[in-house]
All heavy atoms as TSV, in Angstrom:
chain	resi	resn	atom	element	x	y	z
A	1	MET	N	N	183.862	232.010	219.315
A	1	MET	CA	C	185.165	231.385	219.457
A	1	MET	C	C	186.234	232.340	218.915
A	1	MET	O	O	185.966	233.154	218.052
A	1	MET	CB	C	185.226	230.077	218.670
A	1	MET	CG	C	184.246	229.005	219.146
A	1	MET	SD	S	184.587	228.375	220.775
A	1	MET	CE	C	185.831	227.177	220.455
A	2	MET	N	N	187.435	232.201	219.461
A	2	MET	CA	C	188.567	232.987	218.991
A	2	MET	C	C	189.756	232.061	218.801
A	2	MET	O	O	189.768	230.947	219.305
A	2	MET	CB	C	188.911	234.094	219.981
A	2	MET	CG	C	189.404	233.602	221.312
A	2	MET	SD	S	189.796	234.989	222.402
A	2	MET	CE	C	191.036	234.232	223.422
A	3	LYS	N	N	190.734	232.493	218.047
A	3	LYS	CA	C	191.953	231.719	217.821
A	3	LYS	C	C	192.968	232.046	218.901
A	3	LYS	O	O	193.057	233.186	219.357
A	3	LYS	CB	C	192.561	232.035	216.453
A	3	LYS	CG	C	191.750	231.524	215.296
A	3	LYS	CD	C	191.902	230.032	215.210
A	3	LYS	CE	C	191.302	229.525	213.905
A	3	LYS	NZ	N	191.386	228.086	213.819
A	4	ALA	N	N	193.755	231.038	219.314
A	4	ALA	CA	C	194.794	231.265	220.315
A	4	ALA	C	C	195.929	230.276	220.097
A	4	ALA	O	O	195.711	229.154	219.650
A	4	ALA	CB	C	194.232	231.098	221.720
A	5	ALA	N	N	197.141	230.709	220.416
A	5	ALA	CA	C	198.295	229.817	220.446
A	5	ALA	C	C	198.327	229.219	221.842
A	5	ALA	O	O	198.363	229.942	222.832
A	5	ALA	CB	C	199.573	230.585	220.155
A	6	VAL	N	N	198.260	227.902	221.946
A	6	VAL	CA	C	198.211	227.227	223.241
A	6	VAL	C	C	199.205	226.072	223.262
A	6	VAL	O	O	199.681	225.630	222.220
A	6	VAL	CB	C	196.794	226.686	223.551
A	6	VAL	CG1	C	195.758	227.783	223.551
A	6	VAL	CG2	C	196.399	225.592	222.583
A	7	TYR	N	N	199.495	225.608	224.467
A	7	TYR	CA	C	200.231	224.350	224.604
A	7	TYR	C	C	199.723	223.627	225.838
A	7	TYR	O	O	199.289	224.228	226.814
A	7	TYR	CB	C	201.741	224.571	224.663
A	7	TYR	CG	C	202.239	225.486	225.752
A	7	TYR	CD1	C	202.661	224.975	226.974
A	7	TYR	CD2	C	202.294	226.852	225.555
A	7	TYR	CE1	C	203.128	225.808	227.964
A	7	TYR	CE2	C	202.762	227.693	226.551
A	7	TYR	CZ	C	203.176	227.161	227.759
A	7	TYR	OH	O	203.633	227.992	228.737
A	8	ASP	N	N	199.705	222.299	225.764
A	8	ASP	CA	C	199.215	221.463	226.850
A	8	ASP	C	C	200.352	220.867	227.670
A	8	ASP	O	O	200.142	220.437	228.794
A	8	ASP	CB	C	198.341	220.339	226.296
A	8	ASP	CG	C	197.102	220.877	225.594
A	8	ASP	OD1	O	196.404	221.706	226.195
A	8	ASP	OD2	O	196.840	220.475	224.458
A	9	ASN	N	N	201.537	220.782	227.085
A	9	ASN	CA	C	202.697	220.200	227.750
A	9	ASN	C	C	203.903	221.089	227.518
A	9	ASN	O	O	204.015	221.720	226.479
A	9	ASN	CB	C	202.991	218.804	227.186
A	9	ASN	CG	C	201.844	217.852	227.421
A	9	ASN	OD1	O	201.476	217.594	228.554
A	9	ASN	ND2	N	201.262	217.351	226.345
A	10	PRO	N	N	204.838	221.141	228.487
A	10	PRO	CA	C	206.051	221.929	228.280
A	10	PRO	C	C	206.891	221.335	227.163
A	10	PRO	O	O	206.763	220.153	226.842
A	10	PRO	CB	C	206.765	221.847	229.627
A	10	PRO	CG	C	206.219	220.643	230.294
A	10	PRO	CD	C	204.824	220.458	229.780
A	11	GLY	N	N	207.739	222.149	226.557
A	11	GLY	CA	C	208.624	221.637	225.526
A	11	GLY	C	C	209.065	222.691	224.538
A	11	GLY	O	O	208.920	223.886	224.772
A	12	PRO	N	N	209.588	222.239	223.399
A	12	PRO	CA	C	210.107	223.138	222.371
A	12	PRO	C	C	208.963	223.855	221.643
A	12	PRO	O	O	207.785	223.569	221.882
A	12	PRO	CB	C	210.855	222.193	221.429
A	12	PRO	CG	C	210.132	220.894	221.568
A	12	PRO	CD	C	209.715	220.833	223.011
A	13	PRO	N	N	209.297	224.773	220.728
A	13	PRO	CA	C	208.243	225.505	220.004
A	13	PRO	C	C	207.220	224.605	219.302
A	13	PRO	O	O	206.086	225.014	219.104
A	13	PRO	CB	C	209.035	226.330	218.984
A	13	PRO	CG	C	210.361	226.532	219.624
A	13	PRO	CD	C	210.631	225.257	220.383
A	14	SER	N	N	207.596	223.383	218.976
A	14	SER	CA	C	206.668	222.490	218.274
A	14	SER	C	C	205.460	222.093	219.127
A	14	SER	O	O	204.477	221.571	218.593
A	14	SER	CB	C	207.405	221.236	217.789
A	14	SER	OG	O	207.946	220.526	218.896
A	15	VAL	N	N	205.480	222.342	220.462
A	15	VAL	CA	C	204.318	222.018	221.293
A	15	VAL	C	C	203.198	223.048	221.136
A	15	VAL	O	O	202.069	222.799	221.536
A	15	VAL	CB	C	204.681	221.862	222.797
A	15	VAL	CG1	C	205.702	220.764	222.991
A	15	VAL	CG2	C	205.141	223.163	223.402
A	16	LEU	N	N	203.502	224.220	220.547
A	16	LEU	CA	C	202.480	225.249	220.349
A	16	LEU	C	C	201.475	224.809	219.289
A	16	LEU	O	O	201.842	224.256	218.261
A	16	LEU	CB	C	203.119	226.567	219.915
A	16	LEU	CG	C	203.959	227.272	220.970
A	16	LEU	CD1	C	204.724	228.423	220.340
A	16	LEU	CD2	C	203.093	227.758	222.111
A	17	LYS	N	N	200.190	225.061	219.570
A	17	LYS	CA	C	199.122	224.769	218.614
A	17	LYS	C	C	198.277	226.025	218.435
A	17	LYS	O	O	198.094	226.786	219.382
A	17	LYS	CB	C	198.228	223.647	219.135
A	17	LYS	CG	C	198.928	222.322	219.305
A	17	LYS	CD	C	197.961	221.300	219.833
A	17	LYS	CE	C	198.424	220.893	221.212
A	17	LYS	NZ	N	197.541	220.004	221.907
A	18	TYR	N	N	197.759	226.230	217.256
A	18	TYR	CA	C	196.875	227.354	216.947
A	18	TYR	C	C	195.467	226.780	216.882
A	18	TYR	O	O	195.132	226.037	215.957
A	18	TYR	CB	C	197.309	227.981	215.627
A	18	TYR	CG	C	196.658	229.298	215.300
A	18	TYR	CD1	C	196.722	230.367	216.180
A	18	TYR	CD2	C	196.001	229.477	214.101
A	18	TYR	CE1	C	196.136	231.585	215.871
A	18	TYR	CE2	C	195.413	230.683	213.781
A	18	TYR	CZ	C	195.492	231.730	214.672
A	18	TYR	OH	O	194.918	232.933	214.366
A	19	VAL	N	N	194.629	227.078	217.889
A	19	VAL	CA	C	193.321	226.434	218.015
A	19	VAL	C	C	192.225	227.449	218.322
A	19	VAL	O	O	192.494	228.595	218.661
A	19	VAL	CB	C	193.347	225.369	219.144
A	19	VAL	CG1	C	194.349	224.273	218.843
A	19	VAL	CG2	C	193.637	225.990	220.488
A	20	ASP	N	N	190.976	226.994	218.231
A	20	ASP	CA	C	189.823	227.783	218.655
A	20	ASP	C	C	189.623	227.595	220.152
A	20	ASP	O	O	189.678	226.468	220.660
A	20	ASP	CB	C	188.557	227.324	217.934
A	20	ASP	CG	C	188.550	227.698	216.469
A	20	ASP	OD1	O	188.929	228.834	216.143
A	20	ASP	OD2	O	188.154	226.853	215.647
A	21	VAL	N	N	189.404	228.689	220.872
A	21	VAL	CA	C	189.082	228.650	222.304
A	21	VAL	C	C	187.856	229.522	222.528
A	21	VAL	O	O	187.564	230.411	221.723
A	21	VAL	CB	C	190.273	229.133	223.176
A	21	VAL	CG1	C	191.463	228.207	223.041
A	21	VAL	CG2	C	190.654	230.554	222.861
A	22	PRO	N	N	187.132	229.293	223.624
A	22	PRO	CA	C	185.938	230.116	223.878
A	22	PRO	C	C	186.295	231.587	224.067
A	22	PRO	O	O	187.357	231.924	224.589
A	22	PRO	CB	C	185.387	229.527	225.188
A	22	PRO	CG	C	185.990	228.176	225.307
A	22	PRO	CD	C	187.314	228.236	224.616
A	23	ASP	N	N	185.407	232.467	223.638
A	23	ASP	CA	C	185.589	233.900	223.877
A	23	ASP	C	C	185.609	234.161	225.374
A	23	ASP	O	O	184.881	233.505	226.127
A	23	ASP	CB	C	184.442	234.699	223.243
A	23	ASP	CG	C	184.528	234.744	221.735
A	23	ASP	OD1	O	185.644	234.689	221.200
A	23	ASP	OD2	O	183.469	234.837	221.102
A	24	PRO	N	N	186.415	235.122	225.817
A	24	PRO	CA	C	186.433	235.443	227.245
A	24	PRO	C	C	185.102	236.047	227.685
A	24	PRO	O	O	184.421	236.706	226.907
A	24	PRO	CB	C	187.569	236.456	227.372
A	24	PRO	CG	C	187.785	236.982	226.011
A	24	PRO	CD	C	187.328	235.941	225.044
A	25	VAL	N	N	184.748	235.802	228.920
A	25	VAL	CA	C	183.526	236.357	229.501
A	25	VAL	C	C	183.947	237.254	230.653
A	25	VAL	O	O	184.734	236.854	231.505
A	25	VAL	CB	C	182.604	235.235	230.011
A	25	VAL	CG1	C	181.362	235.816	230.674
A	25	VAL	CG2	C	182.222	234.300	228.872
A	26	CYS	N	N	183.454	238.469	230.662
A	26	CYS	CA	C	183.858	239.391	231.719
A	26	CYS	C	C	182.747	239.564	232.746
A	26	CYS	O	O	181.574	239.361	232.455
A	26	CYS	CB	C	184.276	240.732	231.141
A	26	CYS	SG	S	182.976	241.621	230.294
A	27	ARG	N	N	183.181	239.970	233.925
A	27	ARG	CA	C	182.241	240.274	235.004
A	27	ARG	C	C	181.777	241.724	234.864
A	27	ARG	O	O	182.245	242.456	234.002
A	27	ARG	CB	C	182.919	240.037	236.346
A	27	ARG	CG	C	183.212	238.554	236.577
A	27	ARG	CD	C	183.905	238.359	237.880
A	27	ARG	NE	N	185.348	238.443	237.599
A	27	ARG	CZ	C	186.285	238.237	238.479
A	27	ARG	NH1	N	185.988	237.968	239.719
A	27	ARG	NH2	N	187.551	238.312	238.148
A	28	ALA	N	N	180.889	242.130	235.737
A	28	ALA	CA	C	180.297	243.475	235.661
A	28	ALA	C	C	181.340	244.586	235.761
A	28	ALA	O	O	181.170	245.643	235.165
A	28	ALA	CB	C	179.248	243.644	236.749
A	29	ASP	N	N	182.432	244.362	236.489
A	29	ASP	CA	C	183.437	245.407	236.672
A	29	ASP	C	C	184.641	245.236	235.743
A	29	ASP	O	O	185.711	245.778	235.991
A	29	ASP	CB	C	183.897	245.453	238.133
A	29	ASP	CG	C	184.560	244.154	238.582
A	29	ASP	OD1	O	184.355	243.104	237.918
A	29	ASP	OD2	O	185.282	244.182	239.581
A	30	GLU	N	N	184.496	244.486	234.664
A	30	GLU	CA	C	185.580	244.232	233.717
A	30	GLU	C	C	185.146	244.605	232.304
A	30	GLU	O	O	183.962	244.857	232.054
A	30	GLU	CB	C	185.976	242.750	233.740
A	30	GLU	CG	C	186.491	242.285	235.084
A	30	GLU	CD	C	186.786	240.803	235.114
A	30	GLU	OE1	O	186.141	240.029	234.396
A	30	GLU	OE2	O	187.679	240.418	235.872
A	31	VAL	N	N	186.103	244.636	231.384
A	31	VAL	CA	C	185.809	244.865	229.970
A	31	VAL	C	C	186.557	243.837	229.130
A	31	VAL	O	O	187.565	243.287	229.555
A	31	VAL	CB	C	186.217	246.290	229.506
A	31	VAL	CG1	C	185.425	247.344	230.247
A	31	VAL	CG2	C	187.693	246.512	229.677
A	32	VAL	N	N	186.062	243.580	227.936
A	32	VAL	CA	C	186.751	242.734	226.967
A	32	VAL	C	C	187.269	243.647	225.869
A	32	VAL	O	O	186.535	244.489	225.355
A	32	VAL	CB	C	185.812	241.664	226.365
A	32	VAL	CG1	C	186.501	240.902	225.256
A	32	VAL	CG2	C	185.335	240.711	227.447
A	33	ILE	N	N	188.524	243.498	225.528
A	33	ILE	CA	C	189.152	244.320	224.492
A	33	ILE	C	C	189.477	243.433	223.297
A	33	ILE	O	O	190.086	242.379	223.445
A	33	ILE	CB	C	190.440	244.981	225.022
A	33	ILE	CG1	C	190.098	245.892	226.199
A	33	ILE	CG2	C	191.153	245.747	223.917
A	33	ILE	CD1	C	191.285	246.438	226.934
A	34	ARG	N	N	189.056	243.861	222.112
A	34	ARG	CA	C	189.343	243.112	220.898
A	34	ARG	C	C	190.834	243.255	220.577
A	34	ARG	O	O	191.365	244.350	220.527
A	34	ARG	CB	C	188.515	243.628	219.727
A	34	ARG	CG	C	188.752	242.852	218.435
A	34	ARG	CD	C	187.917	243.415	217.319
A	34	ARG	NE	N	186.523	243.393	217.722
A	34	ARG	CZ	C	185.615	242.542	217.223
A	34	ARG	NH1	N	185.957	241.698	216.307
A	34	ARG	NH2	N	184.378	242.581	217.659
A	35	VAL	N	N	191.487	242.138	220.347
A	35	VAL	CA	C	192.916	242.123	220.048
A	35	VAL	C	C	193.106	241.498	218.669
A	35	VAL	O	O	192.563	240.435	218.387
A	35	VAL	CB	C	193.695	241.307	221.110
A	35	VAL	CG1	C	195.159	241.205	220.755
A	35	VAL	CG2	C	193.503	241.919	222.480
A	36	GLU	N	N	193.851	242.163	217.819
A	36	GLU	CA	C	194.093	241.654	216.468
A	36	GLU	C	C	195.321	240.756	216.393
A	36	GLU	O	O	195.398	239.883	215.553
A	36	GLU	CB	C	194.252	242.826	215.498
A	36	GLU	CG	C	192.994	243.658	215.338
A	36	GLU	CD	C	191.847	242.899	214.680
A	36	GLU	OE1	O	192.107	242.056	213.793
A	36	GLU	OE2	O	190.696	243.142	215.066
A	37	ALA	N	N	196.309	240.990	217.253
A	37	ALA	CA	C	197.540	240.198	217.211
A	37	ALA	C	C	198.225	240.263	218.573
A	37	ALA	O	O	198.039	241.201	219.332
A	37	ALA	CB	C	198.484	240.736	216.142
A	38	ILE	N	N	198.991	239.231	218.881
A	38	ILE	CA	C	199.796	239.203	220.106
A	38	ILE	C	C	201.209	238.786	219.727
A	38	ILE	O	O	201.469	238.360	218.613
A	38	ILE	CB	C	199.216	238.233	221.160
A	38	ILE	CG1	C	199.146	236.798	220.616
A	38	ILE	CG2	C	197.843	238.680	221.591
A	38	ILE	CD1	C	200.039	235.857	221.298
A	39	SER	N	N	202.105	238.876	220.685
A	39	SER	CA	C	203.453	238.377	220.461
A	39	SER	C	C	203.762	237.309	221.495
A	39	SER	O	O	203.158	237.267	222.564
A	39	SER	CB	C	204.476	239.514	220.580
A	39	SER	OG	O	204.496	239.992	221.908
A	40	ILE	N	N	204.677	236.438	221.155
A	40	ILE	CA	C	205.182	235.475	222.125
A	40	ILE	C	C	206.383	236.143	222.767
A	40	ILE	O	O	207.303	236.579	222.088
A	40	ILE	CB	C	205.550	234.145	221.455
A	40	ILE	CG1	C	204.281	233.522	220.879
A	40	ILE	CG2	C	206.221	233.217	222.452
A	40	ILE	CD1	C	204.519	232.266	220.086
A	41	GLU	N	N	206.349	236.259	224.092
A	41	GLU	CA	C	207.387	237.006	224.789
A	41	GLU	C	C	208.176	236.114	225.740
A	41	GLU	O	O	207.900	234.921	225.855
A	41	GLU	CB	C	206.758	238.182	225.529
A	41	GLU	CG	C	205.572	237.768	226.364
A	41	GLU	CD	C	204.789	238.950	226.858
A	41	GLU	OE1	O	204.383	239.803	226.078
A	41	GLU	OE2	O	204.590	238.998	228.074
A	42	GLY	N	N	209.138	236.722	226.420
A	42	GLY	CA	C	210.028	235.976	227.297
A	42	GLY	C	C	209.313	235.139	228.343
A	42	GLY	O	O	209.693	233.995	228.603
A	43	GLY	N	N	208.277	235.704	228.952
A	43	GLY	CA	C	207.526	234.954	229.954
A	43	GLY	C	C	206.881	233.705	229.383
A	43	GLY	O	O	206.808	232.668	230.043
A	44	ASP	N	N	206.397	233.787	228.140
A	44	ASP	CA	C	205.809	232.621	227.489
A	44	ASP	C	C	206.858	231.529	227.288
A	44	ASP	O	O	206.579	230.342	227.455
A	44	ASP	CB	C	205.198	233.003	226.133
A	44	ASP	CG	C	204.060	234.001	226.279
A	44	ASP	OD1	O	203.204	233.792	227.163
A	44	ASP	OD2	O	204.035	234.971	225.522
A	45	LEU	N	N	208.063	231.930	226.905
A	45	LEU	CA	C	209.137	230.956	226.690
A	45	LEU	C	C	209.526	230.281	228.002
A	45	LEU	O	O	209.713	229.062	228.055
A	45	LEU	CB	C	210.355	231.634	226.064
A	45	LEU	CG	C	210.115	232.289	224.708
A	45	LEU	CD1	C	211.363	233.022	224.251
A	45	LEU	CD2	C	209.674	231.269	223.685
A	46	ILE	N	N	209.619	231.059	229.079
A	46	ILE	CA	C	209.954	230.491	230.386
A	46	ILE	C	C	208.852	229.541	230.845
A	46	ILE	O	O	209.125	228.427	231.299
A	46	ILE	CB	C	210.177	231.616	231.421
A	46	ILE	CG1	C	211.456	232.382	231.079
A	46	ILE	CG2	C	210.242	231.051	232.845
A	46	ILE	CD1	C	211.622	233.695	231.829
A	47	ASN	N	N	207.589	229.957	230.719
A	47	ASN	CA	C	206.481	229.093	231.132
A	47	ASN	C	C	206.423	227.813	230.314
A	47	ASN	O	O	206.095	226.757	230.847
A	47	ASN	CB	C	205.149	229.840	231.012
A	47	ASN	CG	C	204.981	230.883	232.075
A	47	ASN	OD1	O	205.497	230.746	233.172
A	47	ASN	ND2	N	204.276	231.942	231.748
A	48	ARG	N	N	206.733	227.881	229.036
A	48	ARG	CA	C	206.676	226.691	228.190
A	48	ARG	C	C	207.736	225.673	228.592
A	48	ARG	O	O	207.560	224.476	228.426
A	48	ARG	CB	C	206.835	227.084	226.717
A	48	ARG	CG	C	206.338	226.000	225.782
A	48	ARG	CD	C	206.541	226.349	224.328
A	48	ARG	NE	N	207.962	226.295	224.010
A	48	ARG	CZ	C	208.666	227.295	223.493
A	48	ARG	NH1	N	208.092	228.438	223.227
A	48	ARG	NH2	N	209.934	227.159	223.237
A	49	ARG	N	N	208.848	226.141	229.149
A	49	ARG	CA	C	209.904	225.238	229.615
A	49	ARG	C	C	209.593	224.658	230.992
A	49	ARG	O	O	210.220	223.711	231.418
A	49	ARG	CB	C	211.234	225.976	229.660
A	49	ARG	CG	C	211.743	226.347	228.301
A	49	ARG	CD	C	213.091	227.023	228.407
A	49	ARG	NE	N	213.471	227.546	227.115
A	49	ARG	CZ	C	214.068	228.698	226.924
A	49	ARG	NH1	N	214.373	229.468	227.953
A	49	ARG	NH2	N	214.386	229.100	225.723
A	50	SER	N	N	208.658	225.252	231.693
A	50	SER	CA	C	208.323	224.858	233.056
A	50	SER	C	C	207.552	223.538	233.070
A	50	SER	O	O	206.923	223.159	232.093
A	50	SER	CB	C	207.469	225.955	233.692
A	50	SER	OG	O	206.970	225.543	234.933
A	51	THR	N	N	207.560	222.880	234.203
A	51	THR	CA	C	206.787	221.649	234.338
A	51	THR	C	C	205.494	221.868	235.109
A	51	THR	O	O	204.652	221.000	235.144
A	51	THR	CB	C	207.614	220.558	235.045
A	51	THR	OG1	O	208.049	221.066	236.307
A	51	THR	CG2	C	208.792	220.126	234.207
A	52	SER	N	N	205.344	223.018	235.760
A	52	SER	CA	C	204.111	223.286	236.508
A	52	SER	C	C	203.343	224.417	235.830
A	52	SER	O	O	203.782	225.552	235.793
A	52	SER	CB	C	204.437	223.670	237.950
A	52	SER	OG	O	205.231	224.824	237.977
A	53	GLN	N	N	202.187	224.094	235.266
A	53	GLN	CA	C	201.360	225.074	234.576
A	53	GLN	C	C	199.933	224.564	234.531
A	53	GLN	O	O	199.690	223.395	234.780
A	53	GLN	CB	C	201.874	225.327	233.165
A	53	GLN	CG	C	201.738	224.137	232.278
A	53	GLN	CD	C	202.896	224.012	231.317
A	53	GLN	OE1	O	203.909	224.606	231.511
A	53	GLN	NE2	N	202.739	223.221	230.309
A	54	PRO	N	N	198.980	225.426	234.192
A	54	PRO	CA	C	197.599	224.970	234.062
A	54	PRO	C	C	197.489	223.934	232.944
A	54	PRO	O	O	198.389	223.831	232.104
A	54	PRO	CB	C	196.833	226.236	233.682
A	54	PRO	CG	C	197.744	227.375	233.936
A	54	PRO	CD	C	199.139	226.839	233.947
A	55	PRO	N	N	196.388	223.180	232.913
A	55	PRO	CA	C	196.221	222.157	231.873
A	55	PRO	C	C	196.348	222.690	230.450
A	55	PRO	O	O	196.855	222.016	229.580
A	55	PRO	CB	C	194.817	221.624	232.108
A	55	PRO	CG	C	194.458	222.030	233.492
A	55	PRO	CD	C	195.289	223.232	233.837
A	56	ARG	N	N	195.880	223.883	230.185
A	56	ARG	CA	C	196.049	224.485	228.856
A	56	ARG	C	C	196.460	225.927	229.058
A	56	ARG	O	O	195.777	226.694	229.705
A	56	ARG	CB	C	194.767	224.418	228.050
A	56	ARG	CG	C	194.875	225.244	226.762
A	56	ARG	CD	C	193.882	224.859	225.754
A	56	ARG	NE	N	194.374	223.690	225.065
A	56	ARG	CZ	C	193.791	223.163	224.015
A	56	ARG	NH1	N	192.697	223.674	223.554
A	56	ARG	NH2	N	194.291	222.117	223.435
A	57	TRP	N	N	197.601	226.299	228.511
A	57	TRP	CA	C	198.141	227.639	228.669
A	57	TRP	C	C	197.923	228.405	227.380
A	57	TRP	O	O	198.316	227.950	226.313
A	57	TRP	CB	C	199.628	227.551	228.986
A	57	TRP	CG	C	200.223	228.854	229.383
A	57	TRP	CD1	C	200.843	229.736	228.552
A	57	TRP	CD2	C	200.257	229.443	230.672
A	57	TRP	NE1	N	201.261	230.844	229.245
A	57	TRP	CE2	C	200.919	230.682	230.562
A	57	TRP	CE3	C	199.798	229.048	231.916
A	57	TRP	CZ2	C	201.126	231.521	231.645
A	57	TRP	CZ3	C	200.010	229.884	232.991
A	57	TRP	CH2	C	200.667	231.105	232.852
A	58	VAL	N	N	197.296	229.572	227.446
A	58	VAL	CA	C	197.094	230.417	226.277
A	58	VAL	C	C	198.253	231.403	226.211
A	58	VAL	O	O	198.457	232.186	227.123
A	58	VAL	CB	C	195.743	231.166	226.338
A	58	VAL	CG1	C	195.599	232.100	225.150
A	58	VAL	CG2	C	194.594	230.172	226.390
A	59	VAL	N	N	199.023	231.344	225.145
A	59	VAL	CA	C	200.211	232.170	224.990
A	59	VAL	C	C	199.820	233.630	224.853
A	59	VAL	O	O	198.871	233.975	224.169
A	59	VAL	CB	C	201.012	231.704	223.760
A	59	VAL	CG1	C	202.196	232.599	223.504
A	59	VAL	CG2	C	201.454	230.267	223.944
A	60	GLY	N	N	200.583	234.515	225.510
A	60	GLY	CA	C	200.357	235.952	225.404
A	60	GLY	C	C	199.292	236.494	226.324
A	60	GLY	O	O	199.038	237.679	226.358
A	61	TYR	N	N	198.666	235.639	227.115
A	61	TYR	CA	C	197.614	236.082	228.012
A	61	TYR	C	C	198.129	236.115	229.437
A	61	TYR	O	O	198.620	235.127	229.947
A	61	TYR	CB	C	196.408	235.144	227.950
A	61	TYR	CG	C	195.352	235.458	228.978
A	61	TYR	CD1	C	194.463	236.506	228.782
A	61	TYR	CD2	C	195.256	234.727	230.154
A	61	TYR	CE1	C	193.514	236.819	229.721
A	61	TYR	CE2	C	194.301	235.032	231.100
A	61	TYR	CZ	C	193.426	236.071	230.877
A	61	TYR	OH	O	192.484	236.383	231.814
A	62	GLN	N	N	198.058	237.261	230.061
A	62	GLN	CA	C	198.389	237.384	231.469
A	62	GLN	C	C	197.295	238.170	232.150
A	62	GLN	O	O	196.885	239.223	231.657
A	62	GLN	CB	C	199.726	238.112	231.648
A	62	GLN	CG	C	200.876	237.349	231.079
A	62	GLN	CD	C	202.192	238.099	231.282
A	62	GLN	OE1	O	202.230	239.158	231.864
A	62	GLN	NE2	N	203.259	237.512	230.797
A	63	ARG	N	N	196.821	237.666	233.247
A	63	ARG	CA	C	195.764	238.357	234.000
A	63	ARG	C	C	196.375	239.552	234.725
A	63	ARG	O	O	197.406	239.428	235.352
A	63	ARG	CB	C	195.167	237.391	234.999
A	63	ARG	CG	C	194.025	237.979	235.769
A	63	ARG	CD	C	193.533	236.994	236.786
A	63	ARG	NE	N	192.527	237.640	237.583
A	63	ARG	CZ	C	191.332	237.138	237.801
A	63	ARG	NH1	N	191.014	235.979	237.304
A	63	ARG	NH2	N	190.471	237.787	238.539
A	64	PRO	N	N	195.750	240.718	234.657
A	64	PRO	CA	C	196.277	241.879	235.368
A	64	PRO	C	C	196.192	241.696	236.879
A	64	PRO	O	O	195.326	240.970	237.366
A	64	PRO	CB	C	195.383	243.021	234.900
A	64	PRO	CG	C	194.151	242.376	234.407
A	64	PRO	CD	C	194.527	240.998	233.919
A	65	ALA	N	N	197.083	242.320	237.584
A	65	ALA	CA	C	197.079	242.258	239.044
A	65	ALA	C	C	195.836	242.952	239.598
A	65	ALA	O	O	195.407	243.967	239.064
A	65	ALA	CB	C	198.333	242.892	239.601
A	66	ARG	N	N	195.282	242.421	240.624
A	66	ARG	CA	C	194.123	243.048	241.286
A	66	ARG	C	C	194.621	244.012	242.331
A	66	ARG	O	O	195.558	243.730	243.058
A	66	ARG	CB	C	193.260	241.984	241.970
A	66	ARG	CG	C	192.638	241.021	241.009
A	66	ARG	CD	C	191.318	241.537	240.592
A	66	ARG	NE	N	190.711	240.600	239.634
A	66	ARG	CZ	C	189.734	240.921	238.868
A	66	ARG	NH1	N	189.239	242.132	238.925
A	66	ARG	NH2	N	189.228	240.070	238.037
A	67	SER	N	N	193.992	245.174	242.430
A	67	SER	CA	C	194.417	246.154	243.445
A	67	SER	C	C	193.480	246.098	244.633
A	67	SER	O	O	192.453	245.545	244.620
A	67	SER	CB	C	194.458	247.544	242.853
A	67	SER	OG	O	193.228	247.869	242.256
């Protein structure tokens, strides 16, 4: 398990929770990189204000574009 800042509903900063989430699992052509710290950035703030998002959003995580 790893720690993550998440939110389940849009809203102010008080909707953020610091919780345990499962470790990421990678496929054969991917790697997992150990991260010691992340930042909350502009995209996270915009997404938190949005009404359409996945059931649980992990702050600071963005999937890289596939080529």
